[in-house]
N, C-alpha and C positions, 0 to 999 in steps of 0.2 A: 427637630431631630436630625442628626447628621446622617446622610445617606451613604451606605457602604455598598461596595460593588464586588462581585466575585473576582478574585484575584487570578482567575484563569481565563474566563471568557468575557468578564466586564459586565455581566448581568447585574442589575440591581438586586441586592440582597433583602430578603424579608424573613420574618420568623418561620414562614412555611417552606421556604426553598433552600434552606442551609443544608450543606452536606454533613456527613456524619463521620466521627472519628472512630478508631477501631473499637472502642469501648461503648460505642453507641451515642456518645454525647454529640452535641452540635458543634460543627466546625465554624470557626468565625471568619475564615478566609475564602471558603470555596462554596459554590452552590451545589445542589443535590445532583445536578446534571453532570458536573465535572468531578465530584469527590463523594465517594461512598465507602463506609467501613474502613477509613484510614488510607485509602488508595484512590488515585485518579481513575476515572472510569474509562479514559481514552489515552492511549500511549501516543499522544500528538507532540509535533514540534510546534513552535509558535505560529509558523505559516500555515500548517495543517489546520490548526484551531481557527485562524482567521478564515480560511476558505470553508470550513465547516459552518461558522457562524454566518457567513454570507448567504447560506441557504435560506435563512430566516429573515432576510432583509425586509420583506414586505411586512412582516409582523413588527419588526423593530420600527420601521417607519410609522406604522399606524400607532404603536403605543407611545413613541416619543413626539409625534407630530412632525416628523421630518419627511423630506421627499428626496433622500439620498440615491444616487445611481450606485450600481455595484463598484464602479471605479472610485467613486467619491467615498463610499464606505470602507473600501479596502485601503485607501490612502489614510483615512483617519484612524483605522484600527492599527495600521503599520506604525503610526506615531504613538498610539495610546498603549498598545499591548506590551511594549518593552518596559513600561512603568509598573505593570502588575507583577506581584510577588513571584508567581510561578515562572515567569520569563526573565525576571531579574536574576534569578538563581542560576548558576552555571550548570549547563547539561554536560556531564563529564563523559558521556559516551563518545566513542570515536565515530567518524563519518561511516565506517563500515558497520558498526552497531546500529547506527541510525538507519542505514539502508536495509540492514536485516530486519529491523522492526517494521519498516515500511513494507518490505516484501511479504512479511507475515500477515499483514492486514489484507493483501490482494488476493482475491479468489481466482483471478485469471490474469494472464500476462499475454503480450503480443510477441510472437515469435516470427522472425523473417528468414526464409530460405532464399537461395540464389537460383533462379530458374535457368533453363538451357540457354537462354539468350543473355544471361548475365544481369538481369534485372532483379531486385529484391522483391520477395512476395510475402508480405506480412499478413499473419492470421492471428486472431485472438483465440486462445486456448485456455482451458482450465488448468490451473495449477494443482497437481496431486501431491507433490512433495517438494520442499526446498531445503538447502543447506546454506546457511549464511546469507549473503546477498547476491551471490553470483552463480548458483548452481540450482537448477530447476528441472524437475521431471514433469512430463505431460503424457498422456495416452492418446493414440490415434490409430487409424487403420493402415494396415500394411500396403493396401492398394491405393493410398491417397497420394495426391500430387506432391505434398511436402516431403513424404517419405522418398518419392522418386527423386526430388531435388537433392535430399540430403545423401542419397546413395551416390549421386553424381558429384556432389560438393558438400563437404561436411561444414563449411563456413556458415555462420548464423548470426543474427542479431536478436537481442531480446530486451524488451522494456517494460516497465510497470510504474504505476503512479498512483498517488492517493492524495486528495485535497491539495494539489498544487506542488507536492514534493514528487521527484521522479528520479528514476536511474535508467540509463540506456547502456547495454552491454554489447560487446563483440566477442565471439568465441566460436566454439564448434558444437556439433550435435552428434551424439552416438545413438544409433538405432539399437534398442535392446530387444532380443527375442528369447532370452534365456527363461526357461519355464519358472525356475524358482524366483526370479525377480518379478516376472509378470504376476505370479501369484501373490507376492508380498505387496505389490503396488495395487492390486485389484481393489475397486470400490464397488459396492452394490449397485450403483446406478450405471455402471458400464454395461450392464446387461442389456440395456436398451439399444446399444450400439454393437455389442459383441455377444449375441445369443448363445454361443458355445461356451461362455464362461471364461475363466482364467487361461484355459487351454485353446480357446478360438484361435485358429491360425491367422486370422486377420488383426488380431490385437497385438499391438506393439508399444514399447515405451520409448519416448524421446528423452534423452538425458542431455540438457544444455549445460555447458561450463563456460563461463565468461573468462576472458583474459585481459580485456580492456574495460574500463567503466567510465561513464560520465555521470556525475551526480549533480542533481539541483535539489538541495535539501535545506530547508529553513533559510532561504535566500543565499545559500552558499553554493558556488559553482566549482566543481574540481573534476579533473580528468586524470586518471591514473592507470598504470599497467599493473595487473594483480599478479 
């Protein structure tokens, strides 16, 4: 019997692991891990799918009797995946739309301020809101070093990544102390850091807006002014 493979991740297809169409019927092209109820389960680019699959390389090697290194497996996938149906079809999204989808996946971002000596100071922070691919809001303490940095110099860098795709931005940060915006942005878990709630005087919002972007998405490199 001819062996069929998932046209998204390359997994061997069996009667038990087939994905489902919107009407509940079995899908002939995609596995259950990639496709359910007529939709892809992950909004991946091809390069993201490759990096995702590499997490399971030990299992793949055992099942196939291989002994591939991550570099060897990545090289093989980069040659094989473009032949699969999902990746043959043209992704009509713009680079900005792909980057926005990437940011949506990220729970945290790395934001860099410029310290008093002119050096960048990168810090990983939780993303609480985003708009498009170049606008991000985070929460922090008014007494923090990064707030002191941004009061002195509003210039900032911000980057985020997921499974090999990444975006790096340069722009500025606005420190928001407006009560209405702080209340709107408030999340329940903030109480562990700001016991006074949305009106806690130490609770502020950092609003980053990028004006330059460097993209590395699905193997495509691009730098542009926004």
